[in-house]
N, C-alpha and C positions, 0 to 999 in steps of 0.2 A: 504494499500500500504506500502510494507516495504521501509526501508531507501535506499536500493540498487536502487530500482525502481524510488524513488523519485528523486536521483540524475541524473539519465538518463533522466527523464521527464524535471527537471530543464534546461537542454540544451536549449530546444525549448518551455519552457513554457506549455508543454503538459502533458496529463494524459495517461498513457499506460504502459505496461510491455514488455520487450524483452525477449522471452523465450530461455533458453539455453545460455545466455550471458556469456562469460568468460573474465577475465582479463588476458592479454597476459603478459608473462614475456620476458624480454631481452632474445633474441636469440631463443624465442619458435619457433616451427614449427608445429602448430596444424594441425590435419586431417581435411578435408574440412567438415566434419558433425559437427565440433565444432566451426564453424564460429560464431564470434561476432556480425557480420553486413552482412546485405544483400548487403548495398550499401555503397561506399566510395564517398564523394564529396570532390574533392581537390581544393582549392581556393589558388591563389597566388596573390598578392597584389604587383605588382612591385614597388620597392623604399621603401615600409614600412619596417621601423626598429622597433625592439623590443621597444626602447624607445618611439617610436611614439605610439605603442599599449598600452604600460603602461600608458602614460599620458592621452590618449584619454579615455580609460576605467575607470581611476580614476576620470576624469571630467564628464564622461557620464556613470554613474553606471547602468542605465536602458538601455543602447544601445544594438543594436544586437551584436556588438563586445565584450561588456562586458558579455551579456549572454552565448556567446560561451566560453570565458574565465572561467567563474564561472561554467559552466556546464560541464567542462573538465579538462584536464592536461595541463597546460601551462609550456612550457620549457624557462626559461628566459634567458638562455645561449646557444642558438642555433646559428650556424654559417652555412652559405651558403658556396658555393665553392670560391677558389680564383684559377684564376680571377673570379671576381664576376659579371660575364656577364650573359645576359638572357640565352643564349644556353647552357653553362655548369651548370648554376643555375637550369635551368628546367630539362636537362638531368639527373641531379643527383637525383632529386626528384622521377623520374620514373624508373631509373636503379639501384640505390644504389652505384654508383660510381662517382669518381670525374674525372677531365679532363684526368689525366694519363691513366685512365681505359677505359674512353667512347671513347678517341681520340678527344673529343670536347673541344677547348680552348677557342673559342669566335665565335660571328657571323660572323666574316670575319677573316679568318686565312689562313694558308698555308700548303700544304702537298707536300713533296719532291718526293713522291713515284707515285703521279699523274701527269699527263700532263694537259696543259693549255686548257681552254674551247675552244671548236671549232676545237681542233685537228684532222686531218684526216689521215696523214701521221704519224702513231704511232711508225713505225720502226724507223724513223729518228729524231722524236722529243725528246727535251731535257726535262726530268723530273723536275718537280717543278711547283705547280699551286696554285693560289689563290682558296680557297673554301669560296664561298660567300654564306651565309645562310640568306640574307637580302632580301628585296623587289626586288632586281636587278634579281632574279630569275623568277620573274612572267612574264607571257606573256604579261601583261600590268600592269606596276607597278602604273600607273597613276589612274587605275581603282579600286573602292573598292572590286570588285569581282575578281580582279587580272586579268581580261581579259576574264572572262567566257561570256560576252555579255548580261547581264541581262538588260531588260528595267526596267524603274521606280525606278533606284536607286536614293537615298539610301533606300527607303522604301521597296524595294523588296529584300534586302539584305538576308533576312533569306531564299530565294530560291537558295542561293549559294549552290554549290555542296559540299557533305561531303566526297568527295575524291578530295582533292585540289592538288595532286600530277599531275592530269591532266591539271593543270593550270601553271606548272612549264616550262620554255623554255629549252629544252634539249641542245640548243646551248650556254647556260650559265653555263653549269655544267662542272667540270672537268672531265678529261677522264681517264679511266682506261687503262694503258699500255697493258694488256694481251689481252684484249678483244676489245680494241679501241672503247668502248662505254662509255657514259656519267655515271657518278657515281650520283645516286639520293641522296638526304639527307638521307633517311632512310638506304640505303646501306653504307653510310658513317659511321653511328653509330656502334661502334665495338662491342656492347653488347646488349642483349634483354632487354625489357621494361615489366613493370608491365601489359600494355595493350597486349603484346604478350603473357604472362603467363595466364592472364584472359580469353583471347580467347580460348586458348588451353583447357582450363577448361570448355567451352562452355558459358561462361559469356559474356555480352553485353558491349562494351566500347565506350566511347564518349569523345571528348575534344574539347575545343574553344581556339584559339590563335590568334596572330597577323600577321603571314606571311604564305603563302603557304608552305615555307620551313620547317615549323613544321611538314611536312611530316616525319621529322627525328624522331619524337616520335612514329611513327609507329613501329619502330625497324628494324631489318635486315629482318624480315619476309615481310615486306611491307604492312602488313595488320592487324596490332595490333589494330588499332582504326576504328571501324565501321563507326563512324559519326564524321569527323574532320571538324570544322567549323573555317575557318580562313580568314575573312575579311581582306583586306590589310590596315594596319594602316598608312602607308607612302604614300597612294593614295591621290588624290586631295579630299579635304572636300567639299562635295557638299553642297551648301547653305551658304558657308563662303567665304571671299575675295579670289580672284584669287591668286594662289601660296601658298595657305594654305593647308597643309596637316592635318591630325587628330590629330597630336602630337603638331602642332604650335599654337593651341587655346586649353585652358583647357576645355572649354565648348563643343568643338568638339570632345576631348577624352572622356568627360563623355557620349556624345551621341553614339560614338563608343562602349563604354564599355556597354552601355545598349543594344545594339543588342546582345552582347554575353550572358548576363545576361537572355535576353529573350529566346535565344537559350536553355539555360540550364533550364530555366522553363519549356520549352517546353518537354524537356527530363525527367524531374521530372514527369510531367503529363503523361509519357509513349509513347511519340512521338519522331521522329527524331527531329533534331534541328530546322527545318522548321515549325514543327507542323502540317505537312501534313500526315505523314505515322505512324501508330502506330507501335511500335517496341517493347515496353517494357521499363522500367526504367533501365539504365546502372548500372552495378555493379560497374564500376569505370568511373568517369566522372569529369568533371570540367571546369575550365577557369582561365585566368588571367586578372588582372586588370591593365591598363596603366595609369589611369588618376592621381593617387598619384604621380607617377614618373613625369608627366609633370608638375603638380603643384610645384614639388621641383626644377624642371630644368629651367622652365621660368622665368625671371626677373619679368615679368608681364604678366596679361591676364585678359580679360573682366573687366578692369579697376581696378583689384586687384593686389596687390604686391605679387609675387611669393617667393617661399623658405621659409626660417626660419627668424622670426623677431629677435630672439637672439638665443643663443646656446640651441637646442632642443626645442625651443618654436615656433610652426607653425605660419607663417603669415597668412594674411587673405585667400589667395587663398589656401592655403594647408589646413587651417582649415575648410573652405568649402567644399574641396574635401574629405576630411576625412569623413565628414557628409554625402556626396554623396555615398560613398563606403559602409558606415555603413548602409545607407538606402537600398542599393542593395543587401547587403548579407542579410538584414533582410528579404527581399523580397523572397530570396530563401529558407531561413529558413521557412518562412510562408508558402510557397508553399508545402515544405516536410510536414508540418503539416496538411495542408488541404488535401493533398493525403494519409494521415495517414502512412506515412514513417518515421516519425521522430524518432520512436523508433527502427527502423531497419537501419538507417543511421548513419554512422560516418562522421563529417565534419573535415577536416584537413585545417587549415589555416597556410599560410606561405608566403615566398616570394622568388622570383628567386634572388634578390639582394636588397641590401639598397641603400642609395644615399649618396654621400659626396660632400662637408662638411655640417653638419647640424649646424656649427657655421658661420654665414655670414662673421664674422671678419677675418676668416682663409682663405677665397678664394683667391687663386692666379691663375689666368688665363694665362697660358703659351702656346705660339704658337710653336707647336712641328715641324712645317714644316722647320723654319731655323735650328733647332736643327739637324734634319736628313739630311737636305742639307749640313751642315757643317760637318757632320760625313762622308758623302760620298765623299766630296771634300777632307777632310784630308785623307781618304783612298787612293784615287787616287792619291794624292801627294806623299803618302809614298810608293805607288806601282805603279809606272808608267806604263801605258797600261792597267791597271786593270779598270773594269767597277765600278759600284756603289755598295758599300758593302751590303746596305739594299735592300733584294728582296722583302719584305712586312713587313708593321707595322700595328699594332693596338694600338692606344694610346687614351684612355679616362682620367681616373686617375690612370692609370697604363701605362706601355709601353712594348709591346710585339714586338720583332723584330725577323725576321727570316733573316738570312745573305746568301749572294752569296758564301761566303767562310765559310765552317763549322768547320775550325780549331779552336783549343782552343785560339791561338794567335789572331785570327780575333775578337773572342768573348771579349777577354781582352782588345783589341784595342778599340773596341765600348764601352765597360764599362769605360775605362780610359778617353776617350774622352767626354763622356756624363756627368761623374761626375767632369769634369773640367769646364763645361760651366756655365756662369752667365749671367744675363740679366735683362730686365724689363718687366714684364707682367702688367697685370690689376687686380684691386681690385673689390670688390663687386660693386663699384660705378663707374667703368670703369676708375679709376684714376690710374697713375703708380705705380706699386708696384715690388721691386726688387726680384729676384730669385737666387738661387745657386744651384750649383751641378745638373745642368740640372731639376730641380725640383724634384730630385730623393732621397730617403732615403737609399735605398738598391738596388743593381742591382746583380741578380745572372746570371753568364755568363758561356756559354757552358756546361761543364759537372756539374756545379753547378745548372744551370737551370734545366737540366734533372733529377738530384737528388732531387731537390726541388718538382718536380711533380710526383716523384716516377717512373720514366722510365729509360731505359738505355740509355746513351749517344749515339747519332746517329738515335734515333726514328725519324721516317719520319715527324711526326707533331709537335713535342714539339719545343717552341721557342728557339732561340739560346741565346737570351737575355730576361730575364724577369726584368723589373724595377718597383720596389715599389715606388709609388709617396710619397712625404712629404705630410703630411696632408693639406688639402685645395688645392693642386695644381690640376688644371683641364686642360688638354691639348686642347686648342681650339684657332683657330686663330681670333675669334670674341669676342664679348660681349653679345652674345644671350643665353648663358648657364650659370647659377650660381651654377651647381652641376652636378656631373656625378657618373657613377659607373663603376666596372671592376677592381678596385684595392683592397688592402688588410686593408685599414682603417677599424676601427670598424663600423663606420658608414656605410660602404658598406657591411660589413660581418655579423654582429649582426642582425639577422632578427627574426621575430616572428616564433614560432612554437606551434600551438594550436591543440590538439586532443581532440574532443568533440563529445558527442554523444553515440550511441550504443558502447558497449564493453569498455567504459572508465569511469574510477572513476571521480567524480565532485569535484570542488573546490581544485585542487591539483595544487600546484606550486612546480616544479621542478627545482633546481638551478645547475644541473649538466650539464657539457659541453656536447652538442649532436650536431649532424650535419644533414643537410637537407637530406644527402644521406640515412638517416635512415628512411625517410618517405617510400621508396619504399617497403622495406621489411615489415614496419608496415601495408602498404595496404593489402598485400597479406596476413599476419597473421591474420588481421581482418576479411578477407573474408574466412578464413580457407584454404587458399592455401599455399603453401611451400615456404617461403622467399629464400630457397637455389634454387630454380628454376630460380633465377636470377643470370646470369653469374657474374656481378659486385659484387654481395653479397658474392658469394664464392672467388673471388679475392682479395677482399679488407676486408673480414670478417665483413661486415656491420652487425651492430646488429638492432634488432627490437627495437623501442623506449620503454623504460620502462614505463609502464602505472601502475605500482604499486612499484616495488621495487625502493628505493633511492629518492622517491618522498616525499615531506614534506607538510602535510595538511596545510591549511591557518588557 
């Protein structure tokens, strides 16, 4: 066996050669017959930071994660989107574009061109609508199957439909003024996805995620993903105390994640996610993990302290959960090997977002409710007869505001007010902790916010105010969270990115700055498809990840 194939086999600990493998250069657009891989398995571990991966693999050199890293190319300075939320983070990975291009800024945002959900008299309705991509779209958000009506849950969840758009309540969707019809999540996305491109090429596609609203990944065609498995993560966790959803207990989140792992194992075996119908192994497929994220955010769970014990040092709950995710990823890799797919599959590991702060001493919880109430009151006082200034907000460890008055003066009013606020929040131990400047480090207002996201002022979806939180600030009215994401802190943005297996050189560490938007064109290039078939790639000139050029061997 020559050195080249030894490297490929090292990824999975397997022996075998991949015929016709090529190493893809940045910007490459190979013809389909030069595909380096037959399958690409994309794994997103929500909340995982590059610092977490580096520490874990150093301490566990024989782990599944370490084998992935050593068997491929690791990009140590990869960045996800800003805002670092799940929906812009995931759409970036499969479209090649950021929020300004995809039109997706958050899982709960606002669009001034649409009409509110439930509108029937479209001729007289005032534009401006919340765009909710959370569990609130489900027919039954309390049910793991989102309202499908399966019996025997949770054990029967793999029988959930692979077409979750059928489980979305149309009355919860915003309405298009011209057609007076609900706008589905996939129709809301402004650009196509790798799933769209793969399907047009006759390849099979699948994905597993946490809400039926991930119908958005189908792309504008509405049918990019043939098998979309989306058990509802914010539903009632069956078998756990009443009022507990699958994110409120880390053990429950692990159980939930395991359902998705089993779905992907079935797909590796050549079946649909249920394991009941033979379909062939998808060319593009994968899943996200949620359990690292809950282990970072929960103060405690299952008798273990959550979050970080010290800066970048996982506490006992997070350490346990990193082991869990490593084991689950190891089971997927083992399944690829058992089905003799290891030499023809590329595994891409990344994260939709990180989590902040990874230094418990930095945490400052700030209740955003009084801040926004105060802003609205100040606006009404300065403008007698006016209504509230804030039409919609999304605040985690960033602040996104859509205003009722879109003038530059109104945006500057909001900016000035917020930066003048100070008060008392809580620290990691729920003790009082002072905050200044509304908890914000930088505020982009009006035109500056539009320019920050690369769109024209007046774009219907861009926030009027985008506030970058001070490091450690989390906007929450309680003490049940010790970390969040959505902002621009390094802990939020600096995520892992590993490309390992077929078509990749092994043992490579690349310190160049790359972005998770580059995952999408890389998937297509590995499969021998043209990355320029992605609209966002053409708009943003997104490049294929360098799998040779610029890389520094270990």
